[in-house]
C-alpha positions in Angstrom: -161.6 13.9 -127.0 -162.6 17.5 -127.8 -160.2 19.6 -129.7 -161.0 22.6 -127.5 -159.4 23.1 -124.1 -161.8 22.3 -121.2 -161.7 25.6 -119.3 -164.1 26.4 -116.4 -166.0 28.8 -118.6 -166.4 26.2 -121.3 -167.8 23.7 -118.8 -170.1 26.2 -117.3 -171.6 27.2 -120.6 -172.0 23.6 -121.5 -173.8 22.9 -118.3 -176.1 25.9 -118.6 -178.6 24.2 -120.8 -178.8 21.2 -118.5 -179.2 23.4 -115.4 -181.9 25.4 -117.2 -183.8 22.3 -118.1 -183.7 21.0 -114.5 -184.8 24.4 -113.2 -187.7 24.5 -115.7 -189.0 21.1 -114.9 -191.8 22.9 -113.1 -194.5 23.7 -115.7 -195.0 27.3 -114.3 -191.3 28.1 -114.6 -191.3 26.7 -118.2 -194.3 28.8 -119.1 -192.8 31.9 -117.6 -189.6 31.4 -119.6 -191.5 31.0 -122.8 -193.7 34.0 -122.0 -190.6 36.2 -121.2 -189.0 35.2 -124.5 -192.2 35.7 -126.4 -192.6 39.2 -125.0 -188.9 39.9 -125.5 -189.1 38.9 -129.1 -192.2 41.1 -129.5 -190.3 44.0 -128.0 -187.3 43.6 -130.3 -189.5 43.1 -133.4 -191.5 46.2 -132.6 -188.3 48.2 -131.9 -186.7 47.3 -135.2 -189.9 48.1 -137.0 -190.3 51.4 -135.3 -186.6 52.5 -135.8 -186.6 51.6 -139.5 -189.9 53.3 -140.0 -188.4 56.5 -138.6 -185.2 56.3 -140.6 -186.0 55.3 -144.2 -182.4 54.6 -145.5 -181.9 51.7 -143.1 -184.6 49.5 -144.6 -182.3 46.9 -146.4 -180.1 46.6 -143.3 -183.1 46.2 -141.0 -184.5 43.5 -143.3 -181.2 41.7 -143.2 -181.1 42.0 -139.4 -184.6 40.5 -139.2 -184.2 37.7 -141.7 -180.9 36.3 -140.5 -181.9 35.5 -136.9 -185.2 34.0 -138.1 -183.5 31.8 -140.7 -180.8 30.7 -138.2 -183.6 29.7 -135.7 -185.5 27.9 -138.4 -182.4 26.0 -139.5 -181.4 25.1 -136.0 -185.0 23.8 -135.3 -184.5 20.6 -137.3 -181.4 19.7 -135.3 -183.1 20.4 -132.0 -186.2 18.3 -133.0 -184.0 15.3 -133.6 -182.4 15.4 -130.1 -183.7 13.1 -127.5 -185.0 14.3 -124.2 -186.5 17.6 -123.1 -187.4 20.1 -125.9 -187.0 23.2 -123.8 -184.4 24.8 -126.1 -186.7 24.2 -129.1 -189.7 25.7 -127.3 -187.7 28.8 -126.2 -186.4 29.4 -129.7 -189.9 29.0 -131.1 -191.4 31.4 -128.6 -188.8 34.1 -129.3 -189.2 33.6 -133.1 -193.0 33.9 -132.9 -192.7 37.0 -130.7 -190.2 38.6 -133.1 -192.5 37.9 -136.1 -195.6 39.2 -134.3 -193.8 42.4 -133.3 -192.7 43.0 -136.9 -196.2 42.3 -138.1 -197.8 44.7 -135.6 -195.4 47.4 -136.6 -196.1 46.8 -140.2 -199.8 47.3 -139.6 -199.1 50.5 -137.7 -197.2 51.9 -140.7 -200.0 51.2 -143.1 
């Protein structure tokens, strides 16, 4: 028995991952989700790099804002790899992380 109350919102959030996996059973849908997250991560990585390049005194805060989500995604990766079944969540997190890092890298090359 869960110690949290089973509200409608709690059930809907719990079923979201399962519904997303059944919707993404089609390979083209799965690829489109991965591409959207890759490009979204690239956009946010580029935006953070551009904003911190314009404002010099936010560099430590921006570095923290970049490192924390990447570290959380890397640490959650091991738990997601051990789960049985479809690895859609793992693939989506990896796509967003790669896009984020690539966006930061491209902004770094622009600043050189």
